[in-house]
Phi, psi and omega in degrees: 000312182292326177300316180295322180292325180293314176303316180295320178296316177297317180298316178297317177295320175297318179296320178292323176296319179293312184295330176284331178284335182253037186298336179266012184284182182275329194272132181277116180293141174093000184278353181271332183087189187293332182256030181298340182263015178257125182263138181283173175292168179311139180152183182248132185228149176237134172233137176242119178257112181258119183235134173233131182227128181248137180246124181258343176203161179237148175248148174290140183307131177081008184233170173247017179264137178285149174291147180287160178093178178268109186237139183201164177199157176219133174235127174237127181223140169246108178268114183270113186247125180245122183238131174239123176253125185272181175272357187268154179248142176223120183058031177083004182249161171291135180258139176204180178225164179206159175217144176235126178237095179279141173245127190229155168224125183235135176230124185232131169231109178234093186297331182293334178251007179065032180253132171214102193214138176227131180218148177227149178163183178277131181275190178296136184266146175251133175237121182240092182287349184234108177225116181241132178229122177258146180230131174240185182294321181226027179205159171226148174223155179218149173218139184209154177217140177196186183225137171273127180263138179279062189266350186259161178296143176229017191281348182228160180304323181260022178298149182289343183271156176270335175085015176216152181260135182210148174273143176233125174252134182232141177215152178190163183219132173242125177245135178253113185262351182273172179268359178291159181298143181295134178292164176296153184291147171260208178243147177283000000 
């Protein structure tokens, strides 16, 4: 029992370190919930993540001062995630693949910079050819690797693309510490 808690604490600390280092990344932290490291049984799955983010002010780079004027922004995204878990095992884990295709609408008004722009479209696409899920009596673990492709437009301030290609490595652990039966798996 104590060993599982130590492993969970280390996984959480590692996840927090990675999320703070990747603050400019494509993936919104926290959308998975507590069972984010649980991989479902073999099959094809769809998940839709709807995220809305409102911006009330902007800061000049490297300062804590807000830009002058009335500045605002809104980003709404539906990230379409397709996951396939195969019948095959790799390193003792269930093997699968995934892809994420975000559809976004961004609106920016930054009076201090003379920007007023609204764009909609498909954002940068993620392809993950490696998704591994291990299952224990009271735990699940996941490891995954993939690449964000710089496939979306970046020609305007509110364009849906980030404009860079990046690798994403993911890992997680879900521990069940009660004696109740383990709930059904979610998606990593």
